[in-house]
PDB file with one MODEL, atoms N, CA, C and O in Angstrom:
MODEL        1
ATOM      1  N   MET A   1      77.277 155.984 108.562  1.00  0.00           N
ATOM      2  CA  MET A   1      78.114 156.942 108.457  1.00  0.00           C
ATOM      3  C   MET A   1      79.488 156.754 107.702  1.00  0.00           C
ATOM      4  O   MET A   1      79.930 155.606 107.651  1.00  0.00           O
ATOM      5  N   ILE A   2      80.175 157.733 107.135  1.00  0.00           N
ATOM      6  CA  ILE A   2      81.115 157.875 106.480  1.00  0.00           C
ATOM      7  C   ILE A   2      82.104 158.710 107.568  1.00  0.00           C
ATOM      8  O   ILE A   2      81.852 159.371 108.576  1.00  0.00           O
ATOM      9  N   ASN A   3      83.630 158.273 106.712  1.00  0.00           N
ATOM     10  CA  ASN A   3      84.367 158.959 107.769  1.00  0.00           C
ATOM     11  C   ASN A   3      85.754 158.823 106.774  1.00  0.00           C
ATOM     12  O   ASN A   3      85.767 157.910 105.948  1.00  0.00           O
ATOM     13  N   GLN A   4      86.994 159.811 106.879  1.00  0.00           N
ATOM     14  CA  GLN A   4      88.112 160.103 106.018  1.00  0.00           C
ATOM     15  C   GLN A   4      88.552 158.744 105.514  1.00  0.00           C
ATOM     16  O   GLN A   4      88.712 158.494 104.319  1.00  0.00           O
ATOM     17  N   ASP A   5      88.803 157.581 106.845  1.00  0.00           N
ATOM     18  CA  ASP A   5      89.064 156.371 106.592  1.00  0.00           C
ATOM     19  C   ASP A   5      88.585 155.601 105.452  1.00  0.00           C
ATOM     20  O   ASP A   5      89.338 154.896 104.780  1.00  0.00           O
ATOM     21  N   ASP A   6      87.070 155.759 105.181  1.00  0.00           N
ATOM     22  CA  ASP A   6      86.595 155.268 104.286  1.00  0.00           C
ATOM     23  C   ASP A   6      87.016 155.700 102.407  1.00  0.00           C
ATOM     24  O   ASP A   6      86.449 155.112 101.486  1.00  0.00           O
ATOM     25  N   PHE A   7      88.075 156.794 102.177  1.00  0.00           N
ATOM     26  CA  PHE A   7      88.309 156.975 100.786  1.00  0.00           C
ATOM     27  C   PHE A   7      89.316 156.635 100.766  1.00  0.00           C
ATOM     28  O   PHE A   7      90.040 156.449 101.744  1.00  0.00           O
ATOM     29  N   THR A   8      89.665 156.427  99.247  1.00  0.00           N
ATOM     30  CA  THR A   8      91.239 156.009  98.888  1.00  0.00           C
ATOM     31  C   THR A   8      91.580 157.021  97.710  1.00  0.00           C
ATOM     32  O   THR A   8      90.964 157.441  96.731  1.00  0.00           O
ATOM     33  N   ARG A   9      92.897 157.230  98.277  1.00  0.00           N
ATOM     34  CA  ARG A   9      93.281 158.420  97.500  1.00  0.00           C
ATOM     35  C   ARG A   9      93.768 157.905  95.934  1.00  0.00           C
ATOM     36  O   ARG A   9      94.486 156.907  95.985  1.00  0.00           O
ATOM     37  N   VAL A  10      93.526 158.361  94.715  1.00  0.00           N
ATOM     38  CA  VAL A  10      93.657 157.861  93.560  1.00  0.00           C
ATOM     39  C   VAL A  10      94.414 158.642  92.728  1.00  0.00           C
ATOM     40  O   VAL A  10      94.582 159.524  93.570  1.00  0.00           O
ATOM     41  N   ASN A  11      95.303 159.254  91.305  1.00  0.00           N
ATOM     42  CA  ASN A  11      95.770 159.782  90.467  1.00  0.00           C
ATOM     43  C   ASN A  11      95.169 160.973  90.822  1.00  0.00           C
ATOM     44  O   ASN A  11      94.056 160.848  91.333  1.00  0.00           O
ATOM     45  N   ASN A  12      95.611 162.124  90.689  1.00  0.00           N
ATOM     46  CA  ASN A  12      95.517 163.424  90.615  1.00  0.00           C
ATOM     47  C   ASN A  12      94.591 163.577  88.744  1.00  0.00           C
ATOM     48  O   ASN A  12      94.886 163.051  87.671  1.00  0.00           O
ATOM     49  N   ASP A  13      93.670 164.353  89.061  1.00  0.00           N
ATOM     50  CA  ASP A  13      93.105 164.734  87.526  1.00  0.00           C
ATOM     51  C   ASP A  13      94.296 165.392  86.871  1.00  0.00           C
ATOM     52  O   ASP A  13      95.429 165.329  87.347  1.00  0.00           O
ATOM     53  N   GLY A  14      93.926 166.147  85.548  1.00  0.00           N
ATOM     54  CA  GLY A  14      95.040 166.404  84.196  1.00  0.00           C
ATOM     55  C   GLY A  14      95.172 167.640  84.930  1.00  0.00           C
ATOM     56  O   GLY A  14      96.169 168.293  84.622  1.00  0.00           O
ATOM     57  N   ASN A  15      94.400 168.147  85.850  1.00  0.00           N
ATOM     58  CA  ASN A  15      95.024 169.652  86.558  1.00  0.00           C
ATOM     59  C   ASN A  15      95.658 169.493  87.475  1.00  0.00           C
ATOM     60  O   ASN A  15      95.995 170.597  87.903  1.00  0.00           O
ATOM     61  N   GLY A  16      96.054 168.678  88.084  1.00  0.00           N
ATOM     62  CA  GLY A  16      96.556 167.966  89.342  1.00  0.00           C
ATOM     63  C   GLY A  16      95.993 168.373  90.267  1.00  0.00           C
ATOM     64  O   GLY A  16      96.665 169.193  90.892  1.00  0.00           O
ATOM     65  N   ASN A  17      94.657 168.100  90.821  1.00  0.00           N
ATOM     66  CA  ASN A  17      93.906 168.651  91.736  1.00  0.00           C
ATOM     67  C   ASN A  17      93.649 167.285  92.507  1.00  0.00           C
ATOM     68  O   ASN A  17      93.517 166.360  91.706  1.00  0.00           O
ATOM     69  N   PRO A  18      93.535 166.880  93.895  1.00  0.00           N
ATOM     70  CA  PRO A  18      93.678 165.603  94.340  1.00  0.00           C
ATOM     71  C   PRO A  18      92.250 164.957  94.198  1.00  0.00           C
ATOM     72  O   PRO A  18      91.350 165.796  94.174  1.00  0.00           O
ATOM     73  N   ARG A  19      91.800 163.477  94.087  1.00  0.00           N
ATOM     74  CA  ARG A  19      90.637 162.959  94.071  1.00  0.00           C
ATOM     75  C   ARG A  19      90.655 161.793  94.900  1.00  0.00           C
ATOM     76  O   ARG A  19      91.591 161.018  95.099  1.00  0.00           O
ATOM     77  N   PHE A  20      89.397 161.777  95.392  1.00  0.00           N
ATOM     78  CA  PHE A  20      89.332 160.603  96.263  1.00  0.00           C
ATOM     79  C   PHE A  20      88.158 159.793  95.806  1.00  0.00           C
ATOM     80  O   PHE A  20      87.265 160.347  95.166  1.00  0.00           O
ATOM     81  N   VAL A  21      88.086 158.154  96.176  1.00  0.00           N
ATOM     82  CA  VAL A  21      87.367 157.579  95.811  1.00  0.00           C
ATOM     83  C   VAL A  21      86.596 156.366  97.248  1.00  0.00           C
ATOM     84  O   VAL A  21      87.185 155.697  98.097  1.00  0.00           O
ATOM     85  N   CYS A  22      85.095 156.532  96.963  1.00  0.00           N
ATOM     86  CA  CYS A  22      84.591 155.841  98.028  1.00  0.00           C
ATOM     87  C   CYS A  22      83.877 154.907  97.480  1.00  0.00           C
ATOM     88  O   CYS A  22      83.480 154.979  96.317  1.00  0.00           O
ATOM     89  N   HIS A  23      83.558 153.590  98.539  1.00  0.00           N
ATOM     90  CA  HIS A  23      82.450 152.485  97.900  1.00  0.00           C
ATOM     91  C   HIS A  23      80.996 153.411  97.606  1.00  0.00           C
ATOM     92  O   HIS A  23      80.659 154.436  98.198  1.00  0.00           O
ATOM     93  N   PHE A  24      80.327 152.762  96.594  1.00  0.00           N
ATOM     94  CA  PHE A  24      79.071 153.379  96.655  1.00  0.00           C
ATOM     95  C   PHE A  24      78.034 152.731  97.784  1.00  0.00           C
ATOM     96  O   PHE A  24      76.860 153.091  97.871  1.00  0.00           O
ATOM     97  N   LEU A  25      78.459 152.027  98.379  1.00  0.00           N
ATOM     98  CA  LEU A  25      77.282 151.437  99.552  1.00  0.00           C
ATOM     99  C   LEU A  25      77.636 152.433 100.857  1.00  0.00           C
ATOM    100  O   LEU A  25      77.023 152.359 101.922  1.00  0.00           O
ATOM    101  N   LYS A  26      78.461 153.146 100.660  1.00  0.00           N
ATOM    102  CA  LYS A  26      78.786 154.344 101.928  1.00  0.00           C
ATOM    103  C   LYS A  26      77.968 155.456 101.874  1.00  0.00           C
ATOM    104  O   LYS A  26      77.996 156.288 102.781  1.00  0.00           O
ATOM    105  N   LEU A  27      77.052 155.594 100.663  1.00  0.00           N
ATOM    106  CA  LEU A  27      76.281 156.844 100.237  1.00  0.00           C
ATOM    107  C   LEU A  27      75.038 156.455 100.219  1.00  0.00           C
ATOM    108  O   LEU A  27      74.273 157.227  99.641  1.00  0.00           O
ATOM    109  N   ASN A  28      74.374 155.060 100.873  1.00  0.00           N
ATOM    110  CA  ASN A  28      73.548 154.919 100.935  1.00  0.00           C
ATOM    111  C   ASN A  28      72.694 154.895 102.478  1.00  0.00           C
ATOM    112  O   ASN A  28      73.403 154.400 103.354  1.00  0.00           O
ATOM    113  N   THR A  29      71.570 155.251 102.878  1.00  0.00           N
ATOM    114  CA  THR A  29      71.297 155.021 103.966  1.00  0.00           C
ATOM    115  C   THR A  29      71.025 153.670 104.624  1.00  0.00           C
ATOM    116  O   THR A  29      70.796 152.651 103.973  1.00  0.00           O
ATOM    117  N   PRO A  30      71.057 153.718 105.713  1.00  0.00           N
ATOM    118  CA  PRO A  30      70.732 152.331 106.055  1.00  0.00           C
ATOM    119  C   PRO A  30      69.432 151.114 105.680  1.00  0.00           C
ATOM    120  O   PRO A  30      69.428 149.912 105.414  1.00  0.00           O
ATOM    121  N   ALA A  31      68.384 152.197 105.835  1.00  0.00           N
ATOM    122  CA  ALA A  31      67.344 151.594 105.399  1.00  0.00           C
ATOM    123  C   ALA A  31      67.117 151.007 104.239  1.00  0.00           C
ATOM    124  O   ALA A  31      66.435 150.019 103.967  1.00  0.00           O
ATOM    125  N   GLU A  32      68.096 152.087 103.225  1.00  0.00           N
ATOM    126  CA  GLU A  32      68.206 151.468 101.743  1.00  0.00           C
ATOM    127  C   GLU A  32      68.954 150.113 101.393  1.00  0.00           C
ATOM    128  O   GLU A  32      68.794 149.279 100.501  1.00  0.00           O
ATOM    129  N   LEU A  33      69.926 150.243 102.565  1.00  0.00           N
ATOM    130  CA  LEU A  33      71.094 148.868 102.581  1.00  0.00           C
ATOM    131  C   LEU A  33      70.508 147.740 103.142  1.00  0.00           C
ATOM    132  O   LEU A  33      71.145 146.724 102.864  1.00  0.00           O
ATOM    133  N   ASN A  34      69.354 147.513 103.950  1.00  0.00           N
ATOM    134  CA  ASN A  34      68.750 146.669 104.564  1.00  0.00           C
ATOM    135  C   ASN A  34      67.086 146.289 103.488  1.00  0.00           C
ATOM    136  O   ASN A  34      66.210 145.456 103.724  1.00  0.00           O
ATOM    137  N   ALA A  35      67.189 147.215 102.411  1.00  0.00           N
ATOM    138  CA  ALA A  35      66.099 146.957 101.545  1.00  0.00           C
ATOM    139  C   ALA A  35      66.558 145.456 100.830  1.00  0.00           C
ATOM    140  O   ALA A  35      67.517 144.734 101.103  1.00  0.00           O
ATOM    141  N   GLU A  36      65.412 145.281  99.743  1.00  0.00           N
ATOM    142  CA  GLU A  36      65.796 144.208  98.707  1.00  0.00           C
ATOM    143  C   GLU A  36      65.716 144.508  97.673  1.00  0.00           C
ATOM    144  O   GLU A  36      65.005 143.823  96.938  1.00  0.00           O
ATOM    145  N   PRO A  37      66.417 145.682  97.134  1.00  0.00           N
ATOM    146  CA  PRO A  37      66.394 145.820  95.479  1.00  0.00           C
ATOM    147  C   PRO A  37      67.554 145.505  95.490  1.00  0.00           C
ATOM    148  O   PRO A  37      68.286 145.358  96.469  1.00  0.00           O
ATOM    149  N   TRP A  38      67.856 145.348  94.071  1.00  0.00           N
ATOM    150  CA  TRP A  38      68.727 144.941  93.690  1.00  0.00           C
ATOM    151  C   TRP A  38      70.028 145.701  93.798  1.00  0.00           C
ATOM    152  O   TRP A  38      69.858 146.868  94.152  1.00  0.00           O
ATOM    153  N   ILE A  39      71.415 145.310  93.562  1.00  0.00           N
ATOM    154  CA  ILE A  39      72.258 146.128  93.673  1.00  0.00           C
ATOM    155  C   ILE A  39      72.732 147.565  92.408  1.00  0.00           C
ATOM    156  O   ILE A  39      73.488 148.536  92.434  1.00  0.00           O
ATOM    157  N   SER A  40      71.913 147.042  91.566  1.00  0.00           N
ATOM    158  CA  SER A  40      72.024 148.398  90.464  1.00  0.00           C
ATOM    159  C   SER A  40      71.086 149.681  90.935  1.00  0.00           C
ATOM    160  O   SER A  40      70.974 150.722  90.288  1.00  0.00           O
ATOM    161  N   ASP A  41      70.416 149.382  92.230  1.00  0.00           N
ATOM    162  CA  ASP A  41      68.956 150.181  92.441  1.00  0.00           C
ATOM    163  C   ASP A  41      70.075 151.160  93.464  1.00  0.00           C
ATOM    164  O   ASP A  41      70.330 152.365  93.471  1.00  0.00           O
ATOM    165  N   LYS A  42      70.500 150.160  94.169  1.00  0.00           N
ATOM    166  CA  LYS A  42      71.683 150.801  95.475  1.00  0.00           C
ATOM    167  C   LYS A  42      72.391 151.689  94.806  1.00  0.00           C
ATOM    168  O   LYS A  42      72.322 152.852  95.204  1.00  0.00           O
ATOM    169  N   TYR A  43      73.103 151.430  93.824  1.00  0.00           N
ATOM    170  CA  TYR A  43      74.256 152.111  93.198  1.00  0.00           C
ATOM    171  C   TYR A  43      73.687 153.736  92.233  1.00  0.00           C
ATOM    172  O   TYR A  43      74.224 154.838  92.119  1.00  0.00           O
ATOM    173  N   SER A  44      72.447 153.189  91.719  1.00  0.00           N
ATOM    174  CA  SER A  44      71.959 154.389  91.267  1.00  0.00           C
ATOM    175  C   SER A  44      71.446 155.637  92.348  1.00  0.00           C
ATOM    176  O   SER A  44      71.817 156.811  92.320  1.00  0.00           O
ATOM    177  N   ILE A  45      70.659 155.123  93.124  1.00  0.00           N
ATOM    178  CA  ILE A  45      70.561 155.749  94.135  1.00  0.00           C
ATOM    179  C   ILE A  45      71.808 156.714  94.797  1.00  0.00           C
ATOM    180  O   ILE A  45      71.758 157.941  94.893  1.00  0.00           O
ATOM    181  N   ALA A  46      72.998 155.793  95.250  1.00  0.00           N
ATOM    182  CA  ALA A  46      74.317 156.351  95.477  1.00  0.00           C
ATOM    183  C   ALA A  46      74.969 157.382  94.641  1.00  0.00           C
ATOM    184  O   ALA A  46      75.556 158.404  94.995  1.00  0.00           O
ATOM    185  N   LEU A  47      74.714 156.839  93.290  1.00  0.00           N
ATOM    186  CA  LEU A  47      75.453 157.974  92.510  1.00  0.00           C
ATOM    187  C   LEU A  47      74.621 159.389  92.174  1.00  0.00           C
ATOM    188  O   LEU A  47      75.200 160.371  91.711  1.00  0.00           O
ATOM    189  N   ALA A  48      73.190 159.366  92.468  1.00  0.00           N
ATOM    190  CA  ALA A  48      72.228 160.213  92.439  1.00  0.00           C
ATOM    191  C   ALA A  48      72.393 161.375  93.470  1.00  0.00           C
ATOM    192  O   ALA A  48      71.957 162.518  93.332  1.00  0.00           O
ATOM    193  N   ARG A  49      73.287 160.751  94.805  1.00  0.00           N
ATOM    194  CA  ARG A  49      73.406 161.421  95.897  1.00  0.00           C
ATOM    195  C   ARG A  49      74.628 162.018  95.644  1.00  0.00           C
ATOM    196  O   ARG A  49      74.597 163.225  95.886  1.00  0.00           O
ATOM    197  N   ALA A  50      76.067 161.464  95.105  1.00  0.00           N
ATOM    198  CA  ALA A  50      77.202 161.973  94.789  1.00  0.00           C
ATOM    199  C   ALA A  50      76.881 163.037  94.099  1.00  0.00           C
ATOM    200  O   ALA A  50      76.834 164.138  94.647  1.00  0.00           O
ATOM    201  N   ARG A  51      76.561 162.835  92.547  1.00  0.00           N
ATOM    202  CA  ARG A  51      76.391 163.927  91.828  1.00  0.00           C
ATOM    203  C   ARG A  51      76.017 165.067  92.580  1.00  0.00           C
ATOM    204  O   ARG A  51      76.678 165.930  92.002  1.00  0.00           O
ATOM    205  N   GLN A  52      75.270 165.775  93.671  1.00  0.00           N
ATOM    206  CA  GLN A  52      74.695 166.684  94.067  1.00  0.00           C
ATOM    207  C   GLN A  52      76.079 167.040  94.730  1.00  0.00           C
ATOM    208  O   GLN A  52      76.120 168.200  95.141  1.00  0.00           O
ATOM    209  N   LEU A  53      77.159 166.337  94.913  1.00  0.00           N
ATOM    210  CA  LEU A  53      78.596 166.852  95.479  1.00  0.00           C
ATOM    211  C   LEU A  53      79.477 166.893  94.664  1.00  0.00           C
ATOM    212  O   LEU A  53      80.591 167.318  94.971  1.00  0.00           O
ATOM    213  N   GLY A  54      79.122 166.375  93.196  1.00  0.00           N
ATOM    214  CA  GLY A  54      80.038 166.462  92.354  1.00  0.00           C
ATOM    215  C   GLY A  54      81.008 165.409  92.216  1.00  0.00           C
ATOM    216  O   GLY A  54      82.160 165.500  91.791  1.00  0.00           O
ATOM    217  N   GLY A  55      80.147 164.001  92.796  1.00  0.00           N
ATOM    218  CA  GLY A  55      80.818 162.949  92.389  1.00  0.00           C
ATOM    219  C   GLY A  55      80.436 162.203  91.022  1.00  0.00           C
ATOM    220  O   GLY A  55      79.435 162.486  90.365  1.00  0.00           O
ATOM    221  N   ARG A  56      81.254 161.331  90.722  1.00  0.00           N
ATOM    222  CA  ARG A  56      80.982 160.754  89.242  1.00  0.00           C
ATOM    223  C   ARG A  56      81.019 159.302  89.361  1.00  0.00           C
ATOM    224  O   ARG A  56      81.032 158.846  90.505  1.00  0.00           O
ATOM    225  N   LYS A  57      81.042 158.323  88.154  1.00  0.00           N
ATOM    226  CA  LYS A  57      81.534 157.288  88.266  1.00  0.00           C
ATOM    227  C   LYS A  57      82.747 156.775  88.339  1.00  0.00           C
ATOM    228  O   LYS A  57      83.255 157.253  87.324  1.00  0.00           O
ATOM    229  N   PHE A  58      83.838 155.912  89.011  1.00  0.00           N
ATOM    230  CA  PHE A  58      85.062 155.826  88.915  1.00  0.00           C
ATOM    231  C   PHE A  58      85.287 154.648  87.844  1.00  0.00           C
ATOM    232  O   PHE A  58      85.097 153.498  88.239  1.00  0.00           O
ATOM    233  N   HIS A  59      85.681 154.863  86.508  1.00  0.00           N
ATOM    234  CA  HIS A  59      85.436 153.789  85.399  1.00  0.00           C
ATOM    235  C   HIS A  59      86.657 153.372  85.546  1.00  0.00           C
ATOM    236  O   HIS A  59      87.413 153.930  84.752  1.00  0.00           O
ATOM    237  N   ASN A  60      87.305 152.413  86.425  1.00  0.00           N
ATOM    238  CA  ASN A  60      88.863 151.945  87.250  1.00  0.00           C
ATOM    239  C   ASN A  60      88.968 150.248  87.099  1.00  0.00           C
ATOM    240  O   ASN A  60      88.320 149.698  87.989  1.00  0.00           O
ATOM    241  N   LYS A  61      89.525 149.460  86.326  1.00  0.00           N
ATOM    242  CA  LYS A  61      89.487 148.125  87.496  1.00  0.00           C
ATOM    243  C   LYS A  61      89.762 148.006  88.528  1.00  0.00           C
ATOM    244  O   LYS A  61      89.501 146.940  89.087  1.00  0.00           O
ATOM    245  N   GLN A  62      90.406 149.050  89.222  1.00  0.00           N
ATOM    246  CA  GLN A  62      91.292 148.904  90.457  1.00  0.00           C
ATOM    247  C   GLN A  62      90.390 149.171  91.775  1.00  0.00           C
ATOM    248  O   GLN A  62      90.608 149.057  92.981  1.00  0.00           O
ATOM    249  N   TYR A  63      89.355 149.550  91.053  1.00  0.00           N
ATOM    250  CA  TYR A  63      88.169 149.888  92.472  1.00  0.00           C
ATOM    251  C   TYR A  63      86.801 149.655  91.875  1.00  0.00           C
ATOM    252  O   TYR A  63      86.015 150.469  91.391  1.00  0.00           O
ATOM    253  N   GLY A  64      86.712 148.414  92.016  1.00  0.00           N
ATOM    254  CA  GLY A  64      85.041 148.550  91.782  1.00  0.00           C
ATOM    255  C   GLY A  64      83.684 148.976  92.182  1.00  0.00           C
ATOM    256  O   GLY A  64      83.327 148.384  93.201  1.00  0.00           O
ATOM    257  N   GLY A  65      83.037 149.590  91.841  1.00  0.00           N
ATOM    258  CA  GLY A  65      82.029 150.012  92.457  1.00  0.00           C
ATOM    259  C   GLY A  65      81.956 151.800  93.488  1.00  0.00           C
ATOM    260  O   GLY A  65      81.411 152.303  94.470  1.00  0.00           O
ATOM    261  N   GLY A  66      82.767 152.076  92.560  1.00  0.00           N
ATOM    262  CA  GLY A  66      83.615 153.354  92.924  1.00  0.00           C
ATOM    263  C   GLY A  66      83.165 154.484  92.999  1.00  0.00           C
ATOM    264  O   GLY A  66      83.079 154.795  91.811  1.00  0.00           O
ATOM    265  N   ILE A  67      82.690 155.616  93.776  1.00  0.00           N
ATOM    266  CA  ILE A  67      82.147 157.169  92.884  1.00  0.00           C
ATOM    267  C   ILE A  67      83.606 157.648  93.080  1.00  0.00           C
ATOM    268  O   ILE A  67      84.498 157.020  93.649  1.00  0.00           O
ATOM    269  N   VAL A  68      83.668 158.557  92.656  1.00  0.00           N
ATOM    270  CA  VAL A  68      85.178 159.866  92.503  1.00  0.00           C
ATOM    271  C   VAL A  68      84.711 161.002  92.898  1.00  0.00           C
ATOM    272  O   VAL A  68      83.647 161.386  92.413  1.00  0.00           O
ATOM    273  N   PHE A  69      85.420 161.830  93.902  1.00  0.00           N
ATOM    274  CA  PHE A  69      85.169 162.854  94.174  1.00  0.00           C
ATOM    275  C   PHE A  69      86.691 163.677  93.583  1.00  0.00           C
ATOM    276  O   PHE A  69      87.821 163.412  93.992  1.00  0.00           O
ATOM    277  N   ARG A  70      86.358 164.669  92.579  1.00  0.00           N
ATOM    278  CA  ARG A  70      87.977 165.570  92.795  1.00  0.00           C
ATOM    279  C   ARG A  70      88.127 166.525  93.371  1.00  0.00           C
ATOM    280  O   ARG A  70      87.393 166.836  94.309  1.00  0.00           O
ATOM    281  N   CYS A  71      89.129 167.251  92.959  1.00  0.00           N
ATOM    282  CA  CYS A  71      89.185 168.464  93.944  1.00  0.00           C
ATOM    283  C   CYS A  71      88.937 168.817  94.978  1.00  0.00           C
ATOM    284  O   CYS A  71      88.744 169.980  95.333  1.00  0.00           O
ATOM    285  N   VAL A  72      88.894 167.542  95.821  1.00  0.00           N
ATOM    286  CA  VAL A  72      88.775 167.449  97.285  1.00  0.00           C
ATOM    287  C   VAL A  72      90.458 167.805  98.290  1.00  0.00           C
ATOM    288  O   VAL A  72      91.477 167.206  98.635  1.00  0.00           O
ATOM    289  N   TYR A  73      89.671 169.507  98.424  1.00  0.00           N
ATOM    290  CA  TYR A  73      91.220 169.941  99.520  1.00  0.00           C
ATOM    291  C   TYR A  73      90.890 169.522 101.247  1.00  0.00           C
ATOM    292  O   TYR A  73      91.619 169.349 102.223  1.00  0.00           O
ATOM    293  N   ASN A  74      89.328 169.469 101.005  1.00  0.00           N
ATOM    294  CA  ASN A  74      89.055 169.231 102.402  1.00  0.00           C
ATOM    295  C   ASN A  74      87.731 168.038 102.891  1.00  0.00           C
ATOM    296  O   ASN A  74      86.540 168.213 103.150  1.00  0.00           O
ATOM    297  N   LEU A  75      88.637 166.758 102.861  1.00  0.00           N
ATOM    298  CA  LEU A  75      87.846 165.601 103.054  1.00  0.00           C
ATOM    299  C   LEU A  75      86.829 165.380 104.254  1.00  0.00           C
ATOM    300  O   LEU A  75      85.943 164.529 104.171  1.00  0.00           O
ATOM    301  N   GLY A  76      87.004 166.232 105.437  1.00  0.00           N
ATOM    302  CA  GLY A  76      86.282 166.149 106.651  1.00  0.00           C
ATOM    303  C   GLY A  76      84.875 166.771 105.851  1.00  0.00           C
ATOM    304  O   GLY A  76      83.842 166.103 105.804  1.00  0.00           O
ATOM    305  N   GLU A  77      84.985 168.136 105.235  1.00  0.00           N
ATOM    306  CA  GLU A  77      83.839 168.465 105.086  1.00  0.00           C
ATOM    307  C   GLU A  77      83.050 167.857 103.947  1.00  0.00           C
ATOM    308  O   GLU A  77      81.875 168.108 103.677  1.00  0.00           O
ATOM    309  N   LEU A  78      83.980 166.900 103.223  1.00  0.00           N
ATOM    310  CA  LEU A  78      83.196 166.033 102.345  1.00  0.00           C
ATOM    311  C   LEU A  78      82.024 165.220 103.215  1.00  0.00           C
ATOM    312  O   LEU A  78      80.794 165.181 103.174  1.00  0.00           O
ATOM    313  N   CYS A  79      83.222 164.499 104.146  1.00  0.00           N
ATOM    314  CA  CYS A  79      82.051 163.556 104.799  1.00  0.00           C
ATOM    315  C   CYS A  79      80.937 164.642 105.416  1.00  0.00           C
ATOM    316  O   CYS A  79      79.817 164.207 105.152  1.00  0.00           O
ATOM    317  N   ASP A  80      80.882 165.529 105.928  1.00  0.00           N
ATOM    318  CA  ASP A  80      80.204 165.481 106.575  1.00  0.00           C
ATOM    319  C   ASP A  80      78.533 165.907 105.649  1.00  0.00           C
ATOM    320  O   ASP A  80      77.359 165.761 105.988  1.00  0.00           O
ATOM    321  N   GLN A  81      79.152 166.441 104.453  1.00  0.00           N
ATOM    322  CA  GLN A  81      77.905 166.669 103.635  1.00  0.00           C
ATOM    323  C   GLN A  81      77.689 165.045 103.085  1.00  0.00           C
ATOM    324  O   GLN A  81      76.472 164.860 103.080  1.00  0.00           O
ATOM    325  N   ILE A  82      78.015 164.476 102.873  1.00  0.00           N
ATOM    326  CA  ILE A  82      77.829 162.909 102.469  1.00  0.00           C
ATOM    327  C   ILE A  82      76.885 162.618 103.752  1.00  0.00           C
ATOM    328  O   ILE A  82      75.772 162.184 103.452  1.00  0.00           O
ATOM    329  N   ASN A  83      77.165 162.797 105.227  1.00  0.00           N
ATOM    330  CA  ASN A  83      76.101 162.018 105.970  1.00  0.00           C
ATOM    331  C   ASN A  83      75.112 163.171 106.431  1.00  0.00           C
ATOM    332  O   ASN A  83      74.428 162.959 107.433  1.00  0.00           O
ATOM    333  N   GLU A  84      74.983 164.507 105.687  1.00  0.00           N
ATOM    334  CA  GLU A  84      73.484 164.789 105.980  1.00  0.00           C
ATOM    335  C   GLU A  84      72.852 164.211 105.071  1.00  0.00           C
ATOM    336  O   GLU A  84      71.726 163.891 105.452  1.00  0.00           O
ATOM    337  N   LEU A  85      73.156 163.834 103.662  1.00  0.00           N
ATOM    338  CA  LEU A  85      72.491 163.641 102.782  1.00  0.00           C
ATOM    339  C   LEU A  85      72.184 162.014 103.222  1.00  0.00           C
ATOM    340  O   LEU A  85      71.049 161.710 102.853  1.00  0.00           O
ATOM    341  N   THR A  86      72.720 161.155 103.748  1.00  0.00           N
ATOM    342  CA  THR A  86      72.635 159.888 104.349  1.00  0.00           C
ATOM    343  C   THR A  86      71.824 159.803 105.567  1.00  0.00           C
ATOM    344  O   THR A  86      71.404 158.675 105.826  1.00  0.00           O
ATOM    345  N   THR A  87      71.616 160.442 106.109  1.00  0.00           N
ATOM    346  CA  THR A  87      70.406 160.765 107.106  1.00  0.00           C
ATOM    347  C   THR A  87      68.931 159.785 106.952  1.00  0.00           C
ATOM    348  O   THR A  87      68.395 159.867 105.847  1.00  0.00           O
ATOM    349  N   GLU A  88      68.254 158.878 107.980  1.00  0.00           N
ATOM    350  CA  GLU A  88      67.260 159.017 107.781  1.00  0.00           C
ATOM    351  C   GLU A  88      66.571 159.493 107.022  1.00  0.00           C
ATOM    352  O   GLU A  88      67.061 160.622 107.035  1.00  0.00           O
ATOM    353  N   GLY A  89      65.453 159.568 106.040  1.00  0.00           N
ATOM    354  CA  GLY A  89      64.486 160.318 106.248  1.00  0.00           C
ATOM    355  C   GLY A  89      65.286 161.505 104.836  1.00  0.00           C
ATOM    356  O   GLY A  89      64.810 162.613 104.587  1.00  0.00           O
ATOM    357  N   ALA A  90      66.194 161.075 104.302  1.00  0.00           N
ATOM    358  CA  ALA A  90      67.023 161.720 103.368  1.00  0.00           C
ATOM    359  C   ALA A  90      66.322 161.078 101.674  1.00  0.00           C
ATOM    360  O   ALA A  90      66.220 159.922 101.262  1.00  0.00           O
ATOM    361  N   THR A  91      65.995 162.237 101.107  1.00  0.00           N
ATOM    362  CA  THR A  91      65.582 161.849  99.552  1.00  0.00           C
ATOM    363  C   THR A  91      66.946 161.871  98.563  1.00  0.00           C
ATOM    364  O   THR A  91      68.080 161.987  99.028  1.00  0.00           O
ATOM    365  N   VAL A  92      66.643 161.734  97.053  1.00  0.00           N
ATOM    366  CA  VAL A  92      67.711 161.710  96.390  1.00  0.00           C
ATOM    367  C   VAL A  92      67.155 163.071  95.730  1.00  0.00           C
ATOM    368  O   VAL A  92      67.817 163.656  94.873  1.00  0.00           O
TER     369      VAL A  92
ENDMDL
END
């Protein structure tokens, strides 16, 4: 389960909207984390889930493996949406 403490605030986007980054492993289900696929497979699954909520790859050296969500004014609601997607039996 993800919570607000798992996010890091980064610089605002060009329009001044807030952006938050979390590590991609927070967007995998427990079964996916315990499975044996390569890290790139886990990243692809997490990125597909994040895109459903407006997330994107975070291309920056300061946070490797990050997924950024922009225009997040209610971080608690985003956490709830991610937790719904990462429950057991969730599909991409």
